[in-house]
N, C-alpha and C positions, 0 to 999 in steps of 0.2 A: 190508557185514559189518564187524564189529570184528575186529581182529587183535591178538594179544598175543605176548609172548615165548614161544618163540624164533623166531617167524615174521615179525617186523617187517622184517627185512632182506630176506628172500625176497619178501615182499609188495611192498617198495619196488622190487625188480628186475623184478617182473611188471607194474608199472603202466605205462600208456601216457602218463598225464599226472599230474604231482605238484604240490602246492601249494608255495609258497616255504618254508613251515614244514617240510614233509616233505623238501624238497630239502636244507635246511640240516641237519636231523636225520640224514639218510641212512637214515631208517626211517619207516614209516607204521603207523598204528594203526586206520585206517578206510579202506574201499574201497567204491566203488559202480560199477555197470555202466550205461553210457549209450551208445546207438548203436553197440554192439559194442566200445566202448573201456572200459578199466579206469581210473577216476579214483581218486586216492589223496590222503589228507591225514593230518596228525598233530595231534591235539587235546590231547596230553598237556600241553603248555606252557600252553595256554589254560585247561585244567581246573585246573592248578596255580595260576595267577594268580587265577582266580575263587574258588577255595577260600580262598586267603590273604586276598583283599580283601573278598569278599562274606560268606562263611561265617564267617571268623575275624576279620574286622573290622580288618585292617591294610592301609590304603592304602599302596602302594609308592612313590607319587610323593614325591620329596624325601627318600627314605630311603637309608641305606647298606645295600647288599645284597651278601651273599657267597654264591656258589655253589661248593660243593665237588664236584670231579669234572669231567671233560671228555669223558665217554662219551656214548652215545646219549641218555640221560635229560637230561643237561645241554644237549646240542645242541638237543633239542626244546624246551627251556624258554627258551633265551636270547633269541630274537626276541620272544616275548610279554613277557618281563621288560623288555626295552628299551622296548617300547611302553607299559609302565606308568610310564615316566619316573622311575626312581629317580635320586637325586642322584649315586650312584656304584654301579657294578656291577662286582664283582671275581670273576674266575674263577680258582680255585686248584686245582692238581692236583699229584699226586706227580711226574709227568713234566711239567715246566713248558712244554716244547715243544708239548705237546698243548693246553694252555690258551692258549698264544700263537696256535696255528693256529686255534683256535675264535674267539678275539677278532678275528683277521684276517678270518675269514669274514663277520662282521657289521659290519666297519669302516664300511661305507657307511650303516648304519642307526643307529649309535650307538657310543659309546665303552665299551669293556670293558677293565678293567685285568687283565692276566694275571700270575700269580705262582705260585711253589711254596709248599708248606705252611710251609717254614721262614721265609718272609718275613712270614707273618701276625702273628708276635709283635710286629712293629713297626708294624702297620697299624691298631691301635686296635680299638674295638668297633663291631659292626654291629647295625643295627636288625633285620635278618632274616638268618638263616644257614640255608641249605638244603643238606641232605646228599643229593647226587645220585650218590654213589658206590655201589658194590655191597658195600661193607664190611659193612654191617649184615646182609646175607643170610648171612654166615658168622660172625656174632657178633663181628666185628672193628670197629675204630675208626680213622677217618682220623687221622693224626698231627698234630692241630691243637691249639693252646694254648687253655685256657679263657678267655684274655683276649679272644678274638674276640666273646664274647657280651655283649650289653647286658642286664642283668637285666630291664629293662622291655620288652625286645624279644621276638622270637619265634625259636624253633628248630623247623625243619620237616624231618621225615624222610620221604623218598619211600616207603620200605618201610612196611608196616603189619602189625599183629598185636595180640596181647593184652598184650604186655609192652613196657616201655621198651627201646629199643635202646641199645647202648653210647654212641652219639652223643647221644641224648636224655638219658641218665643224666649224661653230661658236662655238658650244658647245664643240667640241673636242679641239679647240684652247684655250678655257677657262678652260681646264683641266678635262673636263668630260670624263670618260672612258666608262660609261654605256650608250651606244647609241643604239637606236632601231628604226626600221621603222615599217610600218603598216602591214607587212605580217602576223604576229601573230593575229592581230585584224581581218584581212580578214578571216582567218581560223576559229577563235573562233565565229565570228558572224554567219558564215555558219553552224557551229555545233549547235548553239542555235536555228537557224531556223529549222534545221533538227529535233531537239528534239521537237519543237513546232508542226511540221507536223506529226511525226511518234511516238513520245513518247519515243524515244531512243536517247541518246546523244553519238555520235561517239567519239572515242579517237582521239584527235587532234595532239598529240605529233609527230607521224610518218609523218603526213602531213606537219607540220611546219618544221621538220628537213629536209624533202625533198625539200621544197621551199626556205628555208633560204640560202642566199649566203653571204659570207663575204663582208662587205661594204668597199669600197676604195675611 
């Protein structure tokens, strides 16, 4: 079964066996039952990477990548991001201690630079900026400077809807033309879960095309 908010943490607690990705995220979004045991995984990060690299055409290898936020969404994405081999992966959060704790969790798998939002002004531009905070759900904006965006890069918002979020508007005003929301991630994580259950991965392109709407 697929699991969504607000039940991901409860599902994590119920599982008998969890993947490394799920253990790092502290949450699960897919479960299956085998031999009387509950197995759990988290495909959010894999779905996000597949959407960025395959559907949107931005290979992350060798790129400077910035992840905003250090909550469950960021935790679920960090390991797949490291496996994509970016040149630099930065985790920025309002509470820098949470970003530092997240970086420490994956220290054995790759280097993550942890910082607060105020430090971003001096860190230059990034090829990919992902908003993994919950700010957009309430119409708010993480306090980040527009200087983090590279105009030829990509701004990715995990939330999705019919309108540009404050984060995507900030990126557009900074000259970024490649803007994306989380619809592709939603579809790709579902396909990964289906493959885990059934051994067959469905074609995601027709579904994404059907669900995608122009952002305004």
